[in-house]
C-alpha positions as CSV (number, residue, x, y, z in Angstrom):
1,M,-260.2,111.9,-32.2
2,L,-257.8,109.1,-31.5
3,A,-258.2,105.3,-30.1
4,V,-255.3,103.9,-28.8
5,N,-254.6,100.5,-27.0
6,Y,-252.9,101.0,-23.8
7,S,-249.2,99.8,-25.1
8,T,-248.8,102.6,-27.7
9,I,-249.7,104.9,-25.1
10,R,-247.1,104.0,-22.7
11,S,-244.5,103.6,-25.1
12,N,-245.1,107.2,-26.8
13,L,-247.0,109.1,-24.1
14,K,-244.9,112.4,-24.8
15,D,-246.4,112.2,-28.4
16,Y,-250.4,111.6,-27.4
17,C,-249.9,114.3,-24.7
18,D,-248.6,117.0,-27.8
19,K,-251.6,116.3,-30.1
20,A,-253.9,116.6,-27.0
21,T,-252.4,119.6,-26.2
22,D,-251.6,121.5,-29.1
23,E,-253.5,120.0,-32.0
24,N,-256.5,119.5,-29.7
25,E,-257.4,116.0,-30.3
26,T,-259.2,113.9,-27.4
27,V,-257.1,110.2,-26.8
28,I,-259.0,107.4,-25.8
29,V,-256.5,104.9,-23.8
30,T,-258.3,101.2,-24.9
31,R,-257.8,98.9,-21.8
32,K,-259.0,95.3,-21.0
33,D,-262.6,94.8,-20.0
34,E,-263.7,98.2,-21.3
35,K,-261.6,100.7,-18.4
36,N,-260.8,103.0,-21.0
37,V,-259.6,106.7,-20.1
38,V,-259.8,109.7,-22.0
39,L,-256.6,111.8,-22.6
40,I,-257.3,115.6,-23.0
41,S,-255.9,119.4,-22.6
42,L,-256.1,120.8,-19.4
43,E,-257.8,123.6,-21.4
44,Q,-260.5,121.1,-22.8
45,Y,-261.3,119.7,-19.3
46,N,-261.7,123.6,-18.4
47,E,-263.9,124.6,-21.0
48,F,-265.9,121.3,-20.3
49,I,-266.2,122.2,-16.5
50,R,-266.9,125.6,-17.4
51,N,-270.1,124.3,-19.8
52,M,-271.2,121.8,-17.1
53,K,-271.6,124.9,-14.6
54,N,-273.4,127.1,-17.0
55,T,-275.5,123.9,-17.9
56,E,-275.9,123.5,-13.8
57,Y,-276.7,127.0,-13.7
58,L,-279.3,127.5,-16.7
59,N,-280.7,124.3,-14.8
60,K,-281.6,126.4,-11.6
61,I,-283.0,129.3,-13.3
62,D,-284.9,127.0,-15.3
63,R,-286.4,125.3,-12.1
64,A,-287.2,128.9,-11.3
65,F,-289.3,130.1,-14.0
66,K,-291.4,126.8,-13.4
67,Q,-291.9,127.5,-9.8
68,L,-292.6,131.4,-10.8
69,E,-295.4,129.8,-13.1
70,Q,-296.6,127.2,-10.9
71,G,-297.3,130.1,-7.8
72,K,-294.9,128.5,-5.6
73,V,-292.7,131.6,-4.6
74,V,-292.6,133.8,-1.8
75,A,-292.5,137.7,-2.4
76,K,-290.5,140.0,-0.4
77,T,-289.7,143.9,-0.2
78,M,-286.0,144.8,0.0
79,E,-286.8,146.1,3.6
80,E,-288.2,142.5,4.8
81,L,-285.1,140.9,3.0
82,E,-282.6,143.4,4.9
83,A,-284.5,142.5,8.1
84,M,-283.9,138.6,8.0
85,T,-280.0,139.6,7.6
86,N,-280.5,140.6,10.5
87,E,-282.1,138.0,12.8
């Protein structure tokens, strides 16, 4: 992980973009008043989004198991479910 001030990255943007994409480096761009930003490759960004979605999905499953344990479920037969779609 690199931390670079705004002026430096502005002068060398291509080099830091290459570090992010070619070396999988995370680049923190430091700015005034703690308004920092992070430069990462699209590949890293997509991986982050995938992991976040997986976490959300796993949280839903965890909530469902807790509801099941607490008896907060409704059981339906396949016929009942199919009838509901025809309503």
